[in-house]
N, C-alpha and C positions, 0 to 999 in steps of 0.2 A: 393754249397755243402761245409760243414763247417769244417777246417782245423785247427789242432791249435800242441802247439809244450809242448807235455803231459810232464809231474811231476812224474803220475803214471808210471808203467811201460807197455812200449811197445813192438812192434815187435821186434826193436832196442838188448834192455834190454835180451826181453825173449829169443832170438837167439844168446845172443852175438856180434849182426855188431854192427859195429862204423858208416854206413850210407846205403843207397838204396842197393847200387850199389855190396857189403859186403850182404847184407841177400840173394838179387835173390844169389848170388854165394853158401852162405850155402843156399839155395833150391834146386840147382842146383848140390848142391854137393849128398843129403840126395835124392833126384830123385834117377839120378844116380846109386844111389847103389838099389836103388827096380826099376832099371830098366824102369820108369817112366819119360817124356818132363811139363814140364811145361804148360800150355795151361790159356787163358784168357780167362773171364766170366763177362759179364756186371750183372748178376744176383745182384738184391741190397738187402744185408745184413743186419738188425741194431746192434750197437754197443753195448755192457754191458761191465759192471766193475766183477771182480771176484778175488778175495781176491789180489787187487789192479795190476792187469792188464785189459786192454781196449782186449778186445778179440769178438768175430765173428764164429757161427756157421757154418761150410762146410756142406753141404752136403752129405759129404763120412760122416758128421757126425764125423772129425775131430771139437778142437775151437783151430780157429787160431787166433793170435796176430798179434792186426791192428800196423800201421803206422798210428799215428794221423795228422801226418805233410802233408802226401800224400792222406787221407784216403783210402786206402789201406788195405789187405792183403794176406800172403801165404799163403797155405795151403803146409803143410811137408808130409802130409797125401796121395793124392792126383795128386797133384801139379796143382790144381787150383788156378791161379794169382785174387783172386778179387778185382777187380777195383770201386764199388760202394759203399763203405759202409756209412753211414748215423750214422754221429756223432749227442750228444743230441746241439744245438744252446748254451747251460748254460752251456757246460765238462769244463771248467777253473774255475765256481763257483763249481760244484758237484766237482769235483775234490780236491779244497780247505778246504770243508770237510770234507772228505775222508781221507784226508793226516794229519787228528786228529787223526783217529783212529789206533791200531795197526792192520796189513799186512792181518791178517786171518779175520778181521772185514770191510775189505774195495770192498762191494758190490755195486752196482748200475744196477739197470735194466729200459730198458725202460717204462718212463711214474709218473716214481721219479722224485721233484723233489728238486734243491738243500736247498731249505726250508724243503723240508720232511726229506731230508736227517739228519740234522741241530736239526731238533727235534727230532727225532731219537736219534743224537749224546746227547742231555742235556737229556731227559731223562733217558739218563743212565748216567753222569756222568761226561762226552766229550767235554771237551773246549781249 
């Protein structure tokens, strides 16, 4: 399974955590307030990028920030701990192209390539 240190926003940045342990503690705090507990799921989820954030969609409907170093995501809505996140093989190249864009235009969806994104950049004068 692909993992890497992301330069876009991942789970740590989105939730203000320094590491995986702090992120899990933060999820626990939020879920305790909702009277819920974390639970593991092995459902395979495919990551995408929206506004410069690596995300997956939880079955409960919440968008979950992805930790690209471990290919995991924690749902702060229902408590799911997603351990099977699919990241693209060319994730670093995709990020490199997207980092040239303003944050609100940093989007990537499965099936798009770094070359496709670079061509979009060129067509819009982004370089």
